[in-house]
C-alpha positions as CSV (number, residue, x, y, z in Angstrom):
1,M,67.2,116.2,62.2
2,E,68.2,114.8,58.9
3,I,65.7,112.9,56.8
4,K,66.8,110.3,54.3
5,N,65.2,108.3,51.5
6,G,63.4,111.2,50.0
7,S,61.0,112.0,52.8
8,S,60.1,115.6,53.0
9,S,61.5,117.6,55.8
10,T,58.1,119.4,56.1
11,S,56.1,116.1,56.5
12,G,57.4,115.6,60.1
13,F,56.4,112.7,62.2
14,I,53.2,110.6,62.8
15,L,52.1,110.2,66.4
16,L,50.5,106.8,66.5
17,G,48.8,107.7,69.9
18,L,47.4,105.5,72.6
19,S,45.4,103.3,70.2
20,S,45.1,102.9,66.5
21,N,41.5,101.5,66.9
22,P,39.1,104.1,65.4
23,Q,36.2,103.1,67.7
24,L,38.4,104.0,70.8
25,Q,39.4,107.5,69.6
26,K,36.2,109.4,70.9
27,P,36.0,107.6,74.2
28,L,39.6,108.1,74.8
29,F,39.2,111.8,73.9
30,A,36.3,112.1,76.5
31,I,38.4,110.4,79.3
32,F,41.5,112.4,78.7
33,F,39.8,115.7,78.2
34,T,38.0,115.2,81.5
35,M,41.3,114.3,83.3
36,Y,43.0,117.3,81.8
37,L,40.2,119.7,83.0
38,V,40.4,118.1,86.5
39,T,44.1,118.6,86.4
40,V,44.1,122.3,85.5
41,V,41.1,123.1,87.8
42,G,42.5,121.2,90.7
43,N,46.0,122.7,90.5
44,V,44.7,126.2,89.9
45,L,42.6,125.9,93.0
46,I,45.7,124.8,95.0
47,I,47.6,127.9,93.7
48,L,44.6,130.2,94.5
49,V,44.2,128.7,97.9
50,I,47.8,129.2,98.9
51,Y,48.2,132.7,97.6
52,S,44.9,134.0,99.0
53,N,45.5,132.6,102.5
54,S,48.4,134.3,104.6
55,R,48.7,131.3,106.9
56,L,49.9,129.2,103.8
57,H,52.7,131.6,103.0
58,T,55.4,129.1,104.2
59,P,58.2,127.3,102.3
60,M,56.2,124.1,102.2
61,Y,53.3,125.7,100.4
62,F,55.6,127.9,98.3
63,F,57.0,124.7,96.7
64,L,53.6,123.1,96.5
65,S,52.1,126.0,94.6
66,N,55.1,126.1,92.2
67,L,54.7,122.2,91.9
68,S,51.0,122.7,90.9
69,F,52.0,125.4,88.3
70,M,54.6,122.9,86.8
71,D,52.1,120.1,86.7
72,I,49.8,122.4,84.7
73,C,52.5,123.3,82.3
74,F,53.8,119.7,82.2
75,T,50.4,118.2,81.2
76,T,49.7,121.0,78.8
77,V,52.7,120.3,76.8
78,V,51.4,116.7,76.1
79,V,47.6,116.4,76.6
80,P,46.2,119.0,74.2
81,K,48.2,117.7,71.2
82,M,47.2,114.0,72.2
83,L,43.5,115.3,72.3
84,V,43.8,116.9,68.8
85,N,45.2,113.8,67.4
86,L,42.6,111.6,68.9
87,L,40.0,113.4,66.7
88,S,42.3,113.9,63.7
89,E,43.1,111.5,60.8
90,T,46.6,112.7,60.1
91,K,48.0,112.7,63.7
92,S,51.1,114.5,62.4
93,I,53.6,116.6,64.3
94,S,56.3,118.8,62.5
95,Y,60.1,118.1,63.3
96,V,60.3,121.5,65.0
97,G,57.1,120.8,66.9
98,C,58.5,117.4,68.0
99,L,61.7,119.0,69.3
100,V,59.9,121.8,71.1
101,Q,57.5,119.3,72.7
102,M,60.4,117.2,73.7
103,Y,62.2,120.2,75.2
104,F,59.4,121.6,77.4
105,F,58.2,118.0,78.4
106,M,61.7,117.2,79.9
107,A,62.1,120.8,81.3
108,F,58.9,120.7,83.3
109,A,59.2,117.0,84.2
110,N,62.7,117.6,85.6
111,T,61.7,120.8,87.4
112,D,58.9,118.7,89.0
113,S,61.5,116.2,90.2
114,Y,63.7,119.0,91.8
115,L,60.7,120.6,93.4
116,L,59.9,117.2,95.1
117,A,63.4,117.1,96.2
118,S,63.1,120.7,97.6
119,M,59.9,119.7,99.5
120,A,61.8,116.7,101.0
121,I,64.5,119.2,102.2
122,D,61.8,121.4,103.7
123,R,60.4,118.4,105.6
124,L,63.9,117.4,106.7
125,V,64.6,120.9,108.2
126,A,61.1,121.1,109.8
127,I,61.4,117.8,111.6
128,C,65.1,117.4,112.3
129,N,65.9,121.1,113.0
130,P,62.7,122.9,113.8
131,F,64.2,125.7,116.0
132,H,66.2,127.0,113.0
133,Y,63.5,126.3,110.4
134,D,62.7,130.0,109.8
135,V,66.3,130.8,109.4
136,V,67.4,127.9,107.1
137,M,64.2,128.0,104.9
138,N,64.0,131.7,104.4
139,L,62.2,133.2,101.4
140,R,65.6,134.0,99.6
141,R,66.8,130.4,99.8
142,C,63.5,129.0,98.7
143,V,63.5,131.2,95.6
144,L,67.2,130.3,94.9
145,M,66.1,126.7,95.2
146,L,63.3,127.2,92.7
147,L,65.5,129.1,90.2
148,G,68.2,126.4,90.5
149,S,65.6,123.7,89.8
150,C,64.4,125.6,86.7
151,T,67.9,126.3,85.4
152,I,69.1,122.7,85.8
153,S,66.1,121.3,84.1
154,H,66.2,123.7,81.1
155,V,69.9,123.2,80.5
156,H,69.3,119.4,80.6
157,S,66.5,119.7,78.1
158,L,68.5,121.9,75.8
159,F,71.3,119.5,75.7
160,R,68.9,116.5,75.1
161,V,67.1,118.3,72.2
162,L,70.5,119.2,70.6
163,L,71.6,115.6,70.8
164,M,68.4,114.3,69.3
165,S,68.5,116.9,66.4
166,R,71.7,115.4,65.1
167,L,69.9,112.0,64.5
168,S,69.0,110.9,60.9
169,F,65.6,109.4,60.1
170,C,64.7,107.1,57.2
171,A,61.4,106.3,55.5
172,S,59.5,105.3,58.6
173,R,58.1,108.4,60.4
174,V,55.6,106.8,62.8
175,I,56.4,107.4,66.5
176,K,54.7,104.6,68.5
177,H,53.7,106.9,71.3
178,F,51.3,109.8,72.1
179,F,54.1,112.4,72.2
180,C,57.7,113.0,71.2
181,D,59.6,111.2,74.0
182,T,63.3,110.2,73.8
183,Q,63.0,106.4,73.6
184,P,60.4,106.2,70.8
185,V,62.2,108.8,68.7
186,L,65.6,107.0,69.2
187,K,63.9,103.7,68.2
188,L,62.8,105.3,65.0
189,S,66.3,106.7,63.9
190,C,68.3,105.0,61.3
191,S,71.5,106.4,62.8
192,D,73.9,104.6,65.1
193,T,72.2,105.4,68.4
194,S,74.5,103.4,70.6
195,S,76.5,106.5,71.6
196,S,73.3,108.5,71.9
197,Q,71.8,105.9,74.2
198,I,74.9,105.9,76.4
199,V,74.8,109.8,76.6
200,V,71.1,109.9,77.3
201,M,71.3,107.2,80.0
202,T,74.3,108.9,81.7
203,E,72.8,112.3,81.7
204,T,69.4,111.1,82.7
205,L,71.0,109.1,85.6
206,A,72.8,112.4,86.6
207,V,69.7,114.7,86.4
208,I,67.0,112.4,87.7
209,V,68.9,110.3,90.3
210,T,70.4,113.4,92.0
211,P,67.0,114.7,93.3
212,F,65.9,111.2,94.1
213,L,69.0,110.5,96.2
214,C,68.3,113.8,97.9
215,I,64.8,112.7,98.8
216,L,66.0,109.3,99.9
217,F,68.8,110.9,102.1
218,S,66.1,113.4,103.6
219,Y,63.6,110.6,104.5
220,L,66.3,108.4,106.1
221,Q,67.4,111.3,108.3
222,I,63.6,112.0,109.0
223,I,63.0,108.4,109.9
224,I,66.1,108.3,112.3
225,T,64.8,111.5,114.0
226,V,61.1,110.5,114.3
227,L,62.2,107.0,115.8
228,R,63.8,108.9,118.6
229,I,60.6,110.8,119.6
230,P,59.4,109.0,122.7
231,S,55.6,109.3,122.3
232,T,53.6,107.4,119.7
233,A,51.4,110.5,119.1
234,G,54.5,112.5,118.4
235,K,55.8,110.1,115.9
236,W,52.5,109.9,114.0
237,K,52.2,113.6,113.8
238,A,55.8,113.9,112.5
239,F,55.2,111.1,109.8
240,S,51.7,112.5,108.9
241,T,53.4,115.8,107.7
242,C,55.2,113.7,105.1
243,G,52.5,111.4,104.0
244,S,51.2,113.3,101.0
245,H,54.7,114.1,99.7
246,L,55.9,110.6,100.0
247,T,52.9,109.3,98.2
248,V,53.6,111.6,95.2
249,V,57.3,110.7,95.2
250,I,56.5,107.0,95.0
251,L,54.1,107.4,92.2
252,F,56.3,109.8,90.2
253,Y,59.6,108.1,90.6
254,G,58.2,104.5,90.3
255,S,56.8,105.3,86.8
256,V,59.7,107.5,85.6
257,I,62.3,104.8,86.7
258,Y,60.4,102.2,84.8
259,V,60.2,104.2,81.6
260,Y,63.7,105.7,81.4
261,F,66.1,103.3,83.2
262,R,65.9,100.5,80.8
263,P,68.1,99.7,77.7
264,L,66.5,100.5,74.3
265,S,66.4,96.8,73.5
266,M,63.9,96.3,76.4
267,Y,61.6,99.0,75.3
268,S,57.9,97.8,75.1
269,V,55.5,100.2,73.4
270,V,52.3,99.1,75.3
271,K,54.0,99.1,78.8
272,D,55.8,102.3,78.2
273,R,52.7,104.1,77.2
274,V,50.8,102.9,80.4
275,A,53.6,103.9,82.6
276,T,54.0,107.3,80.7
277,V,50.3,108.0,81.1
278,V,50.7,107.6,84.9
279,Y,53.2,110.3,85.4
280,T,52.1,112.6,82.5
281,V,48.4,112.6,83.2
282,V,47.4,110.6,86.3
283,I,49.8,112.0,88.8
284,P,49.3,115.7,88.0
285,M,45.5,115.1,88.3
286,L,45.9,113.3,91.6
287,N,48.3,115.8,93.2
288,P,45.6,118.3,94.3
289,F,43.6,115.6,95.9
290,I,46.6,114.0,97.6
291,Y,47.8,117.3,99.0
292,S,44.4,118.6,100.0
293,L,42.3,115.7,101.3
294,R,44.9,114.8,104.0
295,N,45.8,118.4,104.8
296,K,43.8,120.4,107.5
297,D,45.4,123.8,106.4
298,M,44.5,123.1,102.8
299,K,41.0,122.2,103.6
300,N,40.4,125.2,105.7
301,G,41.9,127.3,102.9
302,L,39.5,125.7,100.3
303,R,36.6,126.6,102.6
304,K,37.8,130.2,103.0
305,L,38.2,130.5,99.3
306,R,34.7,129.0,98.6
307,D,33.2,131.4,101.1
308,R,35.0,134.4,99.7
309,I,33.7,133.5,96.2
310,H,30.1,133.0,97.5
311,S,30.2,136.3,99.4
């Protein structure tokens, strides 16, 4: 990143945060610190339950445990720095720190997206082709899907960060956000960002829409298959296995599409912050509850883990 108008390259950026009101800083810290603890504890419990219970060593729970791990990483990239800034007067982040945060944020967010697509494929095979499920969704294929998700996401993040590092910034260093996200940083640049916006939008479209279309196609096939089941009980049982995943997909993609698929001219600081809080903090916190409260296997696993800890 090139800095103009005499600004020191060591001064970095200023993250404005969720609110500039001094009276709200401590209450916001308490709220988000609690949410972060719930997120970490809840997702660690999901991972422990899955790996301690042999009955849960299936493709669906393999992807769920990795989704929980990515949610912990994803939230940790953003929330601790936000919490520090809520109690700090400077609220600064270095240029290198900004790029590093941007890189890992996008890498983990996109991996989440591809894992949700992998889970949709798992449900597709389980419902539409149950007799070949063990052959199609074998461990080797699941591991390859996970590695593919991570590789695509990190390549995407590296490309985006290299693109952002070529921008020039003038006197203003205040990022009107609580972390280094693409749109607020682009808005701050004094370079011609029209070409960068086109590249960012096109590349984001390719990386985010691909897993979304995969999920959409999977659920269309699932719906067609389920509607052919003669009994109402059979239909309900098939749909119930997809309920938790579908809830997370709607929440995640609803907020992501709102934030990233708009022209820079339509960027709204307040609305963007709210939508970003939903998918960076709220959804990772809710995932353990969504996947455990409606899932008998997870409930039984939690009971067994609790009994094992007590004994």
